N, C-alpha and C positions, 0 to 999 in steps of 0.2 A: 704774587709772589712765584709765579714759575720760573724766572730767570734765575732766583734764589738756588731755587731747589736743585737747578740744572747743576749747581757745584755743589750739591749736596748728594750725590746721585751713588747709592751702595754698590750698585755692579762695577760704575765706572773707577770707584774708590779700589775696589780688589784688582782691579787690572792694572792701573799705575802702580798697587802696593807689588802685584806679580814680576813687574820690570823694575823696582827699585830690587827685588830679592834675588834677581837674574843679574843685576849689575853689580851688587856689594858682592865685593873679595873676601873670599870666605878668610876669618881669623884677621882680617883688616877693620881697624877701628875708624868710625867716622864721627867725629864731635862736632855738632852743628849747635850754632847757638841763634835762637830766636831773639831778636832784638825789639821786643814788641808785645806788651800785656795783651792785646788781641789774638796773637798768635798763641802765647800762651793757654789763653782759655780756650782756643780751638781745638788744640792738642788735646787737652784735657777734655773738654766736652765732648768731643768727637771718638776720644779713644784711640787716636791715631799713632801711638806707640805700638799698640797691639798687632798693629797690622805692617810692622818695620821689621827686617831682619836684627838679630839680637847686637850686631856689630855696629848699629847706628844709634847714636845717642843724642837726643835733643837736650841742647843744654838752655837753662833759663838764664835770662840776661835783663840789663836793668832798662829795660822797657817799659818800666811802670812811671809816670812822672810825679807821683804822689810818694810812691816806695823811695825814689832816688833824692828826695828832699830832706836833706839832715835835720837832727833835732833842733839845732841851733835857729834856722830858718824858721820853724815852726814856734821856736819860743819868741822870735820876733814879731811874729803876728799876734801871739798871745799877748805880748808888750802893748802892740798898738792898740788893742782892744781893751785891754784890762787898766793901761797906766794913761795911756793918750786918751782913751774913751773916744775913739772913731768908731764909726760904724763900719765894720767890717765884712767885706762881702767875699765868698769865695766858693769853690765848687764842693757838693757835699763830701767828698770822698776826704777830705782834709780835715773835716768836722774831729773825728774819730781817733786820728793817727795820735799816740801817744807820745808827748813832750817830756821835758824835763818835770821834776819835783811832781810826778805824777799826774802832769795837767794835760788838758787837750783843749783845744778849740770848743769843742762841746761841753767841755766842765767849766770853761771861761764865761761861756753862754750863761750857764746854769749859774754862775755868781753873779749874774748881771751884767755882764757885758754884752753889746750890741752886736752879736754876730750874725750874719745871715747869709742862708743859702742862696746861691744865684747860679743861673744856666749859663749866662753869658756876660760878657762884659758890659754890653748894651744894657742888661739890668742894674748893674751898677750906676752905669752913667744917668740912667733913669731915678736911681733913688738919691742921687745928686741933686739932680736939678728940684726933684721934690723937696728936698732937705738944706735949701741954701744957707742956714745956720749953723750945718752940721758937717762936719769932716767924714767923707767917705772914701774909705781905700779899698781896693779892689785887688786880691791876690793874685798876680798874675802866674800861673804855675803851667809847665807841660812843654813838650817838645816844638818842633818847628810847626806842628799842624796847627795847635793854639794859641801860638805868637801872633799873626796878622790881626786877628780878632782884637788883640790887646792894643795892638800898635793903630787899627782904628779908633778905638776907644781915646789913644792920647791924641790923635790930630784932632777928635770931636772936643775934647777938653780944650784943645789950644784954640780951636775956631771960635769956638764960645765964651773964651776965657771963663772957664768953669772951677774957680780957685778953689773950692769946698773937693775937689775927687784928686786923688791922686793912686798912682799905682805900685805896689808892691813887686817887684820883677823879681821873677824865679825861673823866667825862660832856659831851659838849657839845651844842649846842640848832640845828637846822635853821632855824627861822624867823628868829632872829638872824643865821646867815651869808647867808640869803637877801635879808635888809635889806641886808645890808654890801655884798653884789655889786652890787645895786641902786643903793645911794647912789654907790659906787665908779662905778659907771656905764662902765666901761673894756670890759666883757664886750659891751657893746650887745647887750642880750639882748631878745626879745620876748616871753617865755613862760616858765614853767617846766612840765615834766612832773614833778609831785609825788609824794614818796615814799609807798610803800605802808605797809612795816611801820611805820615812824616815825609815820605817820598813824592807825594801828589803835590806838595809844597817845594821841595827842594829839588827834584827829579832823582834821575839816577846817577848824574856826572859826580856828585862828590864822594862817590863810593870809589870809582876807577882808581883814584891815586893809591886809596886804601888797599886795595884787592892786589894792586901792582907792587908796592912798597912791602907789605907783608905775605905775600904770595898767599892770599887766603882768597877766594872766589867768596862773591857777595850775588845773591839770587832775590830781588825786589820782588815782594808776593802777597797776594791776596789776602784775606781772613778766612775765605771758605776752607772747610776739608781738601777739596779736590786742588784747590790753590797751594795747601801746604804740602799735599804728597807730591804734586807735581815739582815743586820747589826741591824737596829733597831728592827727585830722581835727578833732577837739574845739576844740584851740588854733588852727587856720588858721581856723575858722569864728568863734571870737571875735574872732580880729585882724581879719579882713575886715570884720566887723559891728562894729567899734571898741569891742567891748566889755572890760572885763578883771574878769572874775569867776572866783570860785574852783568849781570841778564836781568832781563826785566821778564818775570813771567805775567806781572799786574797790568798789561799794557791795556787794559779797557780803563783805569784809571790814570797811569802814572807814564810820562814821558822823561825824555833824557833831559830838559832843561827846567820842567817843573813849570810852578806857576809862578810867572815872571811879575806880575802885578802884586803879587803878595810879597814877593822878596823884596819888591820895590818899597813898599810901605813899612816894611820891616827895618830897611836899609836907612830910613828916613828917620828913623824914630830911634830905634836901638843900636848899641856899638858892642865889640866884644869887650868880656872882662878877661882882666889876664890869667884870672882860675877863679875855679869855683867849687865848694866843697859838695861831693856826691854822697849819700848815705852807701857805704861799702867800698868806692872807690876812691875816697880821701880827696885832695884837691887836684884837679884836672885841668891842665891849663887849655885856655882858650876855650873853655866848654859851656859858657853861659854869657846872656845878654844883660847887658846895664841900659838903662834910658839916657839918652844922648844929653847934651847941655843945655840946647835949646828947648828942651822939654823938663828941665829941671824942675820946674815948679811942680809938676805933676808927679815927681819921683817920691814916693814916700820914705825912701830909706834916706833923703836928702833934708825933705821938710820935717822928718821926726828924729832926724840923727841916731838912726838904729844902727848897732854895732852886734855882730855874731861872732861869739866865742865857740870854739867847738865844744861840742857834748857828746858823750859817748852814748851808744845804745843801751838798752837793757841788755846785761851779760849772757841771761839764758837766752835771748833772741837771735838766729842767726841771719834773719833779713839780711843783711850786709854782705855775708857769705855767699847767699842765694844769688844776689843781685850780680855778684863777680863769675859765677859759674863754678865756685868752689864746691858747692853742696846743694842736695834738693830739699824740698821742704819736710819728706819725711826723716831727714838727717837730723832735723831739729827735736832735742828731746822733749820739749813743751808743744810740738806741734799737735794739735787735734785734743790737747789735755788741759794745760794751763792756758794754751793761746789757741782761741776759735774765732770765727767771725761775732759772736757776742762777748767774748772777752778778749780783746786783741792784746798781744804784749808788743807788737812790730807791724810797719806801714805795709808790709807786705800780707797780713792776714785782713787788713783793714781795707785797702785798696779794689774796687771791681776791676782793676788789672793786675792785682797782685799776686804772684806765681803761689803762695800759700792758700790765698783765698780759692784760687782756680782749682788747685788739688783739693781744697775741703770740700768744695762743691762737687767736685766730678770725680776726680781718679783716685781717692781714698778707697771708695767702692772695689776700684780694679784691685787696688792692694788686699783688699779682704778675701774678693774671690781667689788670685792668685796665693794667698797663704793658706787659704781652705784647700786648694787643689795640691799644694806642696808638703802640706802638714806643719807648715812653718807656723812659732808663735811671732815673728820679729815683722 
């Protein structure tokens, strides 16, 4: 683990932080959005905000794939399990996300539905092979990182003519969401800490047009604390110089073009949707993937005639506003009281990549320390 430890060196972190303090212009605000739940957790876990000058604000974005999935899509997954009686395979984070009528996939399983936690699309394929008389549906969720394995599953199902297997596609696209946030403008962002795992697939090239069109720098960044601090320094430098470039801090894993083989199999099996609903962002044009016509036999939406009508989140939950960068977890009145990891009201508290879960697990202790130091009760 020495290689990882090199990127968690406290002395180097303080040196980079000192350079950030020296670079930050006094009185100037730098609002930087991290577009990845892994970055959100790294920032909270290592207390990186405490190393930054007060003018630099790290804003949580819609980088949690479970969090951005709207209630209506979870309702459709529950419909598959309860009404169509399929064996529904999904990643663990999705099980406890609240849906409408106080339901969740976890509660559907308790009511007798066959809902199974899997670690990959390959697990779902194996179940379909083992149970040829039972319809098995894999809930494909996530950004560009998790789409290629779903594509591989579709290709395998076609090759094997595995007619009892299908995919409920909820795969979404990062650049489209970034454009949507910038076009909306209400988050008032100055730059992006670009996602790392996503960028291993798509490369850095897709961000260049965004940086150019909106004059906002993007720095693709690794997950470790030194990665994030270096990215902040790179962004501050760009902003001070009036530049809006796409830079790659995560050169040990990310290239300009990304993984061309992964891109090819995704293009073979998926096509762009005209629009897709995101929690907090609403309908985002060209932001998600549908299964192509040659694979329609393995498309759960077509096979089971699913339709999703928009459903509002719980009024007390501010998850949607957090995903837009409009507020922080602690701005939500139910954070840490009615809404905890044990009793979540929203997806941001459920998912392992959610901003509320990160703040509850790590950063809330910093809040307590700060309130004691200042004598504040808030």
